[in-house]
Every structure is written in C-alpha cells, then in structure tokens.
N, C-alpha and C positions, 0 to 999 in steps of 0.2 A: 414531625413534631420538633420544634426548636427548643433547645435546652435553655431554661431560664437562667438569668444572672441576678446578681444583687440589685441591679437597676430594675429588673422586672418585679422583684420582691417589694421594693420601695414603691413602685408604681401601683401594684396591687393594694398596698396599704393605703395609699392616698385616694384610691378609688373605692375603698371599702370592699374589695374583692377578697374572699376568704381563700387562703392557701391550703392545699391538701398535702399532708406529709405522713409518711409511714416508714416503718423499718423494713429492711430486707437484709438477708445475710448470705444469700447465694444467687447463682445465675437464674434459676427458674423463677424465684419470687421477684427478683428485680425485673425480669422480662415481663411477668404478669402485671406488675405495677405500672411499668411504662406503657404497656398495651392498654391499660385501663385509664391512662391519662393522668396519673399522679403528678403533682407539681414538683415534689422533692422527696428524696429518699435519705433516711438515716441508717447508716450501718452502725448500729449501737453496740456498746459493750454489753447490752442486754443479751447478746449472743451467748454469753457465758451461761445464762440460765435457760434461754429458749432453745439453743442448739447444742450446747456442750454438757448441760445437766449439772452445772455448778449450783450451789445454794445462793450465790450472789455474784456480783460482777468483778470482784477483787482479783481472781486468778487470771483474768484475761490479759494477754500480752500484746505488745506492739505487733509482733509477727502474726498473731491470730487476727488482729484487726486489719492489717495490711492484706493478708491472704483473702479474707472475706470481702474486703473492699474491692480487690481486683476482680473477684468473681461477679460482684454486683455491677461494677463498671462494664464488664463484658455483656451483662444482661440488659443494661439500661444506658446505652451510649448517649442518649439524648435527654437525660434527666439530671438535674442538679443533685449532686450527692454530697452529703455531709458525713465525715468520719468521726467517730467518738475516740477521743484520746483516752487510752485506758489508764487505770490506777498506776501512779508513780511514773508516768511518762512525762508529766509536766509539773508535779508538785515540788521537785527537788530544787530547781533554780530556773531563772529566766533563760539562761543559756541552754540548759538541757531541754526546756520546753520548746524553744525555737528550733533546735536541732531535730527533735522528734517530730514536730509539726512539719518541718521541711521535708524530712524523710517520708512522712505520711503522704504528702502531695506528690513527691517525685516517684515513689514506688507503687502507690495504689491508684492514682488517677482521680482521687476525690477533689471536689471543688472547694471545700471548706472543712474546718475542724471544729469540734465542739468540746468544751471543757467545763467541768462542774466547779461551782464555788463563786462566792460574791466578792466582797472587798478584799479578802485575803488572797484572791487570785488575780487581782487587777494588774499587778506588775507583769504577770505571765501573759495576760490578754494583750496588754500594751506592747510587750516585746514581740509577740507573735504577729500582731497586726502591723507593727512597724517593719516587720520583715516582708510585708506584702502578702500576707496570708489572710484569707477571709475567716473570721472567727465568730462562732456562735457561743454565747454564754448560756449557762444553765443553773437556775436556782430554784429553791423550793425543796421538794423531796429530791435529794441528790443521792442516788443509790451507792456511789462510791464512799459516801460519808454516812451510810445508814447506821453504822455502829455508834457514831457520835450522836446521831439524831434519836437513838433508841429504837431503831427499826425503820421499816418502810412506813413512815407516818406523814400525814398531811402537814403542811407548814402554813404559817400566816393566819392561824385561827384565833390567836389572841392579839391584843393591841401591840404588845411588845414584839411579838414574832413578826407581825405585819410591818412594824416600823423597820425592823432589820431587813426584811425583804425589799422594802421601798428604797432604803439606803443602798443595798446591794445592787439593785437594778439601775439606779442612777449612776453609781460608780462604774458599773460594767459598760454602760454606754459611753461614759467619759473616757474610759480606758481604751476604747476603739473597737469594741465588738460591733459587728454589723447587724446582728439580730440576736434575739434572746428567747430561750425556752423556759417557761414556768411550769413546774410539775406539782400537782396536788396542792393547789392554792385556791382559797375561796374566790368565787367570781367577783365579789365586791372589791377585794384587794387587787385582783387581776385588772379590773376596769380602771382603778386608780393608777396603777403602774403604767398601763397602756397610755393613759392621758398625760403622763409625765415624760414619756420617752418619745423620741422622733424615729427610732429604729423599729422595724417590725418585731412584734412580740407574739410568740406562738404558745399554744397550750397543749399540755398532756394532763388532763384532769384539772384544768384551771378555768373551765367554763367557756362560754361563747364570746365574752368581750375581747378576746384576742384577735390577732390578724389571721389566724389559721389554726389548724389542729394537727397534732401528731398522734399516731396510734401504733402500738406494737403489733406486727403481723401475727405473731403467735397468739396474741390475745383476741384480735378481731376475727381470726379464722378458727378459733377453738382448737389450736394445736398445743398450747401450753396448758398443762393440766394441774400443776402444783397449786396455783391459786389464781383467782381473777380479781384484779383491782376494782374498786367500786366504780371508777370512772370509765370502765371498758364497756363497749357495746359489742356483742358477738354478732357477726354477720354470717357466720357459718360454723359448723361443728365438724371440722376435718378429722379430728381425733376419732370421733365415733364412726364416721364413714370409713376411715382407714382401718380401724380395728375390725370392723365388720367385713371389709373386703379381704383382709388377711385370713380371718376365720373361714370365709367361704373358699378361699384358695386352699387352705389346709384340708378342709372337708373334701374338696374336689380331688386333691392328690391322693388322699387316703382311700377314697372310694373309686379311684380310677376314672374319674370324670374329666381329668385334665392330665396330660394334653389330649385333645381330640385329634382326629385325622387331619383336620384343617390347620393344625398347629405344627405339623412336622414336614420334613423335606423327604421326598421319595427318590429312589434311585433313577438314574436316567438311562443307564445301559440295560441290556437284556438281563433278566433275572438269572438266566442260565450261566451267564458269565460270572455273576456274583457267586453262584453255587460252586463253580469251578474254583474260584478264589478261596472260598471258605474251606473247600476240601484240601487245599494246600496246607492248611494248618491243623488238619486232623491227625 
C-alpha cells in the first residue's frame, strides 16, 4: 500500500472519489486502520477524552500529541497521518505556531498538522504553510473553543452562523491550507462551501457533500462511553465485549477455571531432581 500525498487527495477530489479518514491514538489501532485500507489517519487531541479520560481536549499537551503520533506512525508506516496541534501550541503567535508545527513534524513523523479556527487563525495557517508544512484547517464545531461556543454544539444552523463559516472557509484556503475539516455543520452549508473551494473539504458530522469523511475510532467502535454524538455510526461495541470478557476472566480465576494445564509450563528435568532441590530449603 502506497502512502497517499496531497496530490492524491486533490486527484480523489477531482474524480469524485470519497476519502476515508479516522482517528487513531496508538500502535494497534493504527495498524488495524492501515490493514483495513484507510486513506488517512488523524491523531486527534480527542485523545484527551477518548484515551486519557479528560472532560475535554484542553489539557492535552504537545508532548502527549507527539508521543501518540510516534506510536501511530510505527503502526501505520504507509498511511498519510495528520497530527492535531493542541490548545495553546499555535494560538500565541505566528512564530510559536511555526516552531511547534516544525517540532511536530520532526519528532513525530506526521505528514501534516491540523489547527482549529477560521479567519482569526489565518495568519498562523499562512506562516506554517509558508514554512513548507502541510496544513489542514478545522472550522464548525471546534472542540478547543467549545467554551466560547457554549458547549459541543453544531454550527452554521442560522444564516448568520453559516455566513461566518463560509467566510472562514474561503479565508482558510486563501491563507494556504491544503485541505479543510468541517465539523457538525448542516449538509446544505457544507455543499455550498465545497462548491466555493478548490481544496479538499472533509466532514465529521457535516454530511455527504464533502470529499470524504472523518470518524473518531472510540465512537465508531463503541469504546467511548461518556456520550455519542448524533453524527456517529457505531460499527461495533467493543466496550460491551471487553467488559464481558473481563467479567468472564474474573469468574474463571475465582472458580479455578483459569489457568488450565494448557496455559502453564512444566518442568523439563526429572521430578526427583526437583524434589531434592526443594528439600534443600526445608
């Protein structure tokens, strides 16, 4: 399997081929995704909620993201990987944004970085892109700004909100982002934004008019139990399977059903020699 590049993403858009994109935060999940033929992986700061148990993404650090990206890269050597720039790794200044984005690529092995925000972040996008780094923009429901948005709420549902999203999308492309993620946006607004941009536009809860879809692994596999967004389709219920497996293990141990003889290693020397050994300690 050959790793896709931005040229492949553009070609898929021009041909009308839908890109598949999912999150992964560790070696096993990345390996599974690559084996399944996923086009692209996001190592999202959603790891804060899905993996670390935080209530939101704010506590996630650069070191957290880099460590998880390194694990994902080891598991998916031939997949295009996007790393999420965590809260306050790019908001302070253009200079710090470029430094952190450069560190991200050098230390983690990701192919691109993603940052949240529209027009207010365009100078950051421009600076990072001009440094030769592939940038993905992210607007709509932006988790790092959920406090300002009043929670994890869909965006673009009113005319004024939609106007702001359209202006943000156009500005992000003009700033140099190579692709864009729309989150929790009505399909009607999504379709219009896609028609106005030349770069690939991807959806997480923004409907089918996009050039591809992103989904959170913990959501699609039923691993994350705190809540399930409306736009999620569950393809498995790993949480239930795992809890039941652990319950069965506990029962087996308590009732001496595990380990069985096939699960242990037996001595290779004559038992009499072991009996002599044991007597030495009596």
